[in-house]
GUMI-832475 format. One record per atom (N, C-alpha, C): residue in three letters; x, y, z. Coordinates in steps of 0.2 Angstrom, whole numbers, plus 5000, padded with zeros to 4 digits. Example, Ala and Ser with C-alpha at 12.3 -4.5 7.8 and 13.67 -1.06 7.14 Angstrom:
<atoms>
ALA506649725039/ALA506249785039/ALA506649845039/SER506449895035/SER506849955036/SER506450005039/
</atoms>
This chain:
<atoms>
MET509550305056/MET508950295052/MET508350315056/PRO507850345054/PRO507250375058/PRO506750315060/PHE506650315066/PHE506050275069/PHE505650315073/VAL505050295074/VAL504550325079/VAL504350265084/GLN504250285090/GLN504050235095/GLN503250235095/ILE502950175094/ILE502250175094/ILE502050115099/GLY501850135105/GLY501750085110/GLY502450055112/GLU502449985111/GLU503149955113/GLU503549935107/ARG503349965101/ARG503649945095/ARG503950005092/ARG504549995089/ARG504850045085/ARG504650035077/ILE504450095074/ILE504250085067/ILE504750125063/PHE504950095058/PHE505450125054/PHE505150165048/TYR505450225046/TYR505150255040/TYR505750285036/SER505650295030/SER506150335026/SER505750395024/ALA506150455025/ALA505850525024/ALA506250555018/HIS505850595014/HIS506150635009/HIS505750705008/GLY506050755007/GLY505650815006/GLY505550855012/LYS505550925012/LYS505550965018/LYS504951005018/ARG504651015013/ARG504051065012/ARG503451035009/GLY502851065010/GLY502251045007/GLY501850995011/LEU501350965008/LEU500950915011/LEU501350855014/PRO501150835020/PRO501450765022/PRO501150715017/ILE501550665015/ILE501250615010/ILE501550545014/VAL501050505016/VAL501250445019/VAL501150385014/LEU501650345013/LEU501550285008/LEU501550225012/ILE501050185011/ILE500950115014/ILE501050055010/HIS501450015011/HIS501549955007/HIS501049905008/GLY501049855003/GLY500549795004/GLY500849735008/ALA500449685007/ALA500549625011/ALA501249595010/ALA501549575016/ALA502249545015/ALA502749595012/GLY502649665012/GLY503049705008/GLY503449745013/ASN503749805011/ASN504149855016/ASN504149915012/HIS504449965015/HIS504550035012/HIS504950035005/LEU505349985004/LEU505749984998/LEU505249984991/VAL504649954992/VAL504249954986/VAL504150024983/TRP504250074987/TRP504150144985/TRP504850184983/SER505350144982/SER506050164981/SER506050214975/LEU505650204970/LEU505650244964/LEU505150304965/GLN504750314970/GLN504350364971/GLN504550414977/VAL504850394982/VAL505050444987/VAL505350504985/ARG505950494981/ARG506250554979/ARG505950604975/ALA505550564970/ALA505150604965/ALA504650644969/LEU504250614973/LEU503750654977/LEU504050704982/GLY504650694984/GLY504950734989/GLY504950804986/ASP504950814979/ASP504850884976/ASP504250914977/VAL503750884979/VAL503050914980/VAL502750904987/GLY503150874992/GLY502850864998/GLY503350835003/ARG503150815009/ARG503550785014/ARG503350715014/VAL503850665011/VAL503650595010/VAL503850555015/ILE503450515018/ILE503550465023/ILE503350395020/ALA503850345019/ALA503750275017/ALA503850235023/LEU503350205026/LEU503450165032/LEU503550095031/ASP503850065036/ASP503749985037/ASP503249975042/LEU502749935040/LEU502249915045/LEU502549865050/PRO502249865056/PRO502549825061/PRO502649745059/GLY503249725060/GLY503449655058/GLY503749655051/HIS503749705048/HIS503949715041/HIS504649755040/GLY505049735036/GLY505649775035/GLY506049785042/ARG506149845044/ARG506549865050/ARG506149875056/SER505449875055/SER505049885061/SER504949825065/ASP504849845072/ASP504749785077/ASP504149745076/PRO504149685077/PRO503549645077/PRO503249655084/PRO502649625085/PRO502249585080/PRO501949625075/GLY501649585070/GLY501249615065/GLY500549615067/CYS500049625062/CYS499349635064/CYS498949585059/ASP498349565061/ASP497949525057/ASP497249555056/THR497249625057/THR496649665055/THR496849725052/LEU496449755048/LEU496549825045/LEU496449875050/ASP496049865055/ASP495949915060/ASP496549925064/ALA496949875066/ALA497549875069/ALA498049915065/TYR498149895059/TYR498649935055/TYR498450005054/ARG497750025053/ARG497550085053/ARG497750125059/ASP497650095065/ASP497850125072/ASP498650145072/LEU498950095069/LEU499750105069/LEU499850165065/VAL499550175059/VAL499750225054/VAL499450295058/LEU498950295061/LEU498750355065/LEU499250375070/GLY499550315074/GLY500050335078/GLY500650365075/VAL500850345069/VAL501450375066/VAL501250445064/LEU500650465062/LEU500450535060/LEU500550575067/ASP500250545072/ASP500350585079/ASP501050595081/ALA501450545080/ALA502150545082/ALA502550595078/LEU502350605072/LEU502650655067/LEU502350715067/GLN501850725071/GLN501450785072/GLN501150805065/PHE500850755061/PHE500550775055/PHE499750775057/GLU499450835057/GLU498750835059/GLU498350805053/ARG498550815047/ARG498250785041/ARG498850765036/ALA498650715032/ALA499150695027/ALA498850665021/VAL499150665016/VAL498950625010/VAL499150555011/ILE498750505011/ILE498850435012/ILE498850395006/VAL499350365004/VAL499450324998/VAL499550255000/GLY499150204997/GLY499250134999/GLY499250094993/HIS499650044993/HIS499649994988/HIS499349924990/SER498949894987/SER498649834988/SER498349834995/MET498649795000/MET498349795007/MET498449865010/GLY498949905008/GLY499049965010/GLY498450015008/GLY498249995002/GLY497650034999/GLY497050025004/ALA496949965006/ALA496349945011/ALA496449975017/ILE497049985020/ILE497250025026/ILE497050095025/ALA497250125019/ALA497050195018/ALA496350205017/GLN495950155014/GLN495250165014/GLN494950165021/THR495150115025/THR494950115032/THR495050175036/LEU495650205035/LEU495850265038/LEU495350325036/ALA495250325029/ALA494850385026/ALA494150375029/LEU493850315030/LEU493150305032/LEU493050325039/THR493550305043/THR493450315050/THR493750375053/HIS494250405050/HIS494550465052/HIS494650515046/PRO494050535043/PRO494150585037/PRO494550645039/GLY494550675045/GLY494850735046/GLY495650725046/ARG495850665046/ARG496650655046/ARG496850655039/VAL496450645034/VAL496650635027/VAL496450685022/SER497050715020/SER496950775015/SER496850755008/GLY497050685006/GLY497050655000/GLY497150585000/LEU496850544996/LEU496950474996/LEU497150444990/GLY497750404990/GLY497950374984/GLY497850294984/LEU497550264980/LEU497350194980/LEU497650164974/ILE498250124975/ILE498650094970/ILE498550024970/GLY498349994964/GLY498249914964/GLY497849884970/THR497249914971/THR496949884977/THR496149884975/GLY495749874980/GLY495049864978/GLY494649884985/ALA493949884984/ALA493549894990/ALA493449824993/ARG493649774990/ARG493649704994/ARG494249664991/LEU494649634996/LEU495249594994/LEU495249524996/ARG494849484993/ARG494849414994/ARG495549374993/VAL495649334997/VAL496349294996/VAL496149224995/HIS496449184990/HIS496349114989/HIS496549074995/PRO496049024997/PRO496248985003/PRO496948955002/ASP497148934996/ASP497748904996/ASP498348944998/ILE498249014997/ILE498749054999/ILE498749065006/LEU498149075009/LEU498049075016/LEU498449015020/ALA498348965017/ALA498548905021/ALA499348895019/GLY499448905013/GLY500148885010/GLY500648935013/ILE500548995014/ILE501049045017/ILE501349015023/LEU501048975027/LEU501348945033/LEU501648885032/THR501448845027/THR501748775026/THR502248775020/HIS502048815015/HIS502548815009/HIS502648885007/PRO503048925011/PRO503148995010/PRO503549005004/ASP503948965002/ASP504348974996/ASP503948974989/GLU503448924990/GLU503048914984/GLU502548974983/ILE502348994989/ILE501849054989/ILE502249114986/ALA502849124989/ALA503249184986/ALA503349184979/ALA503449124976/ALA503549114969/ALA502849134965/TYR502349104968/TYR501649114965/TYR501549194965/VAL501549224971/VAL501349294971/VAL501849344967/ILE502449324967/ILE502849364962/ILE502749354955/ALA502549294953/ALA502449284946/ALA501849324944/TYR501349334948/TYR500749364947/TYR500749444948/SER501349464951/SER501349534952/SER501649574947/TYR501949544942/TYR502349584936/TYR502049554930/THR502049604925/THR501849584918/THR502449544915/ALA503049564916/ALA503649534913/ALA504149534918/ILE504549484919/ILE505049484925/ILE505649444923/THR506249474923/THR506849434922/THR507049394927/PRO507449334926/PRO507649294931/PRO507949324937/GLU508349374936/GLU508749414942/GLU508249454946/LEU507749484942/LEU507249524946/LEU506749474950/ARG506649414947/ARG506249374950/ARG506549344957/ARG507249334956/ARG507549314962/ARG507549364968/ARG507649424966/ARG507649484971/ARG506949494974/ALA506449484970/ALA505849504972/ALA505549444977/GLU505749384975/GLU505549324979/GLU505949334986/ALA506549344986/ALA506949354992/ALA506649404996/GLU506449464993/GLU506149514997/GLU505449495000/PHE505149454997/PHE504449434999/PHE504649385005/ARG505149335004/ARG505249285009/ARG505549325015/ALA505849385015/ALA506149415021/ALA505549435026/CYS504949435024/CYS504449445029/CYS504249375032/PRO504249365038/PRO504149305041/PRO503449275039/PRO503349215038/PRO502749185036/PRO502149205040/SER502249205047/SER501749215052/SER501549295051/ILE501949335049/ILE501749405048/ILE501349415041/ALA501649375036/ALA501249375030/ALA500549345030/HIS500549295034/HIS499849255036/HIS499349305039/GLY499649345044/GLY499149395047/GLY498949445042/ASP499449465037/ASP499249515032/ASP498649485027/PHE498749425025/PHE498249395021/PHE497549385024/ILE497649375031/ILE496949365035/ILE496649435035/ALA497049485036/ALA496749555036/ALA496449575029/CYS496749555024/CYS496549575017/CYS495849535016/ASN495849465018/ASN495349425016/ASN494649445020/GLN494749485026/GLN494249505030/GLN493949575027/PHE494349605023/PHE494149675021/PHE493549675016/ASP493049715017/ASP492549725013/ASP492249795014/ALA492349845010/ALA492149905010/ALA491649925004/LEU491349875001/LEU490949884995/LEU490349924997/ALA490049915003/ALA489449955005/ALA489550025007/CYS490150045009/CYS490350105012/CYS490850145008/VAL491150125003/VAL491750155000/VAL491450224997/SER490850224995/SER490550284992/SER490550344997/GLN490650325004/GLN490650375009/GLN491350415010/ILE491850395006/ILE492450425006/ILE492450495004/ALA492650545008/ALA492550615006/ALA493150645003/ALA493750615004/ALA494350645002/ALA494450644995/PRO494850694992/PRO495050684985/PRO495450624984/THR495250584979/THR495550524978/THR495850504971/LEU496450484971/LEU496750454965/LEU496750384965/VAL496450354960/VAL496450274959/VAL496850264953/LEU497350214955/LEU497850204949/LEU497950124949/CYS498050094943/CYS498150024942/CYS498450014936/GLY498849954936/GLY499149934930/GLY498649894926/LYS498649904919/LYS498149874915/LYS498149804915/GLN498749774916/GLN498849704916/GLN498849674923/ASP498649704928/ASP498649684935/ASP498149624935/ARG498449564937/ARG498149504938/ARG497949494946/MET498249524950/MET498049514957/MET497449554959/THR497449624957/THR496849664958/THR496749694952/PRO496349664947/PRO496249684941/PRO495949754940/PRO496049784934/PRO495849854933/PRO495049864935/LYS494649814934/LYS493949824936/LYS493849844943/PHE494349824948/PHE494249844955/PHE494349914955/SER494849944952/SER494950014952/SER494450054949/VAL494150024943/VAL493550064940/VAL493050064945/TYR492850014949/TYR492350014954/TYR492450074959/LEU493050074961/LEU493250124966/LEU493150194964/ALA493350204957/ALA493350274955/ALA492650294953/LYS492150244952/LYS491450264951/LYS491150274957/GLN491350234963/GLN490950244969/GLN491150304973/ILE491850324973/ILE492050374977/ILE491950444974/PRO491550484977/PRO491350544973/PRO491850594970/ASN492450604973/ASN492950644971/ASN493550604969/ALA493450564964/ALA494050514962/ALA494250524955/VAL494850514954/VAL495150514947/VAL495450454946/LEU495350424940/LEU495650354938/LEU496150364933/VAL496750324934/VAL497250324930/VAL497450244929/LEU497450224923/LEU497650154921/LEU498350164917/VAL498750124919/VAL499450124917/VAL499550064912/ASP499750074906/ASP499950014902/ASP500549984903/GLU500649924901/GLU501249884902/GLU501449874909/ALA500949864913/ALA501149864921/ALA500649814924/GLY500849774929/GLY500449734933/GLY500349764940/HIS500349714944/HIS500149734951/HIS500649774954/SER501349764952/SER501849804955/SER501949864950/VAL501449904949/VAL501449954944/VAL501950014946/MET502050024952/MET502550084954/MET503250064953/LEU503349994952/LEU504049974951/LEU504149964943/GLU503649944940/GLU503649924933/GLU503649984928/GLN503250034931/GLN503150094927/GLN503250154931/PRO503750174934/PRO503850224939/PRO503750294936/GLU503850304930/GLU503850374927/GLU503050394927/PRO502650354924/PRO501950384923/PRO501650384930/VAL501850334935/VAL501550334941/VAL501750394945/ASN502450414945/ASN502650474948/ASN502350534945/ALA502250534939/ALA501950594936/ALA501250604938/ALA500850544938/ALA500150554940/ALA500050574948/LEU500550544952/LEU500450554959/LEU500750634960/GLY501250654957/GLY501550714958/GLY501050774956/ASP500750764950/ASP500250814947/ASP499650814952/TRP499450754954/TRP498850754959/TRP498950784965/VAL499550774968/VAL499650804975/VAL499750884974/LYS500050904968/LYS500050974967/LYS499351014967/ARG498850974964/ARG498151004964/ARG497851004970/LEU498050964975/LEU497850964982/LEU498051024985/
</atoms>
């Protein structure tokens, strides 16, 4: 399995595709590269796709981070290690905040920006911030319930188990990073061509967050996907893959 060494940590990534633009997929809080399992092969037809595990998540070495700047620097390290001068950066939820931070501070490294189920500000309820350390199973159940429009008991069990696989201390750092994020005043400075995509039934980052991003970012396209919530890329992979693939081809 492929790893890159970033400082003292080994960072895992899944790779597909051999030609075209590099496409780096960044998961959200307490997630891992598997949230992109229905996208990596489809996008491998239009670019070189890298779905990474952030530090402390999935197969990547801990510790995690509690600031978006630290996660951004980690992603930059991955770009350097893979010799990607520029890449399409696609992020979901917290990953979208990392992507925005990277596009704002290092615009020369970003050939395109995909923002999925995210916003220019990501406030986290105090009960989640506190509860992830003291009652992680309850928080896992809450987050998963709000991440899907409809979920079978079996899918709920799998999704909650995947969430709980992230150590509570790592998830807590993720939520701290999200809660501190606020790009409302500067998101209009993003210069990269941008695809903003959101499930119409997203309750975690409602569509109005995506509408705001699309209005503020000068070169942005908005796609709203019906019958999908926060986990839009898992619930409705076909329209998500089509939107991402067509957009990357235009880049």
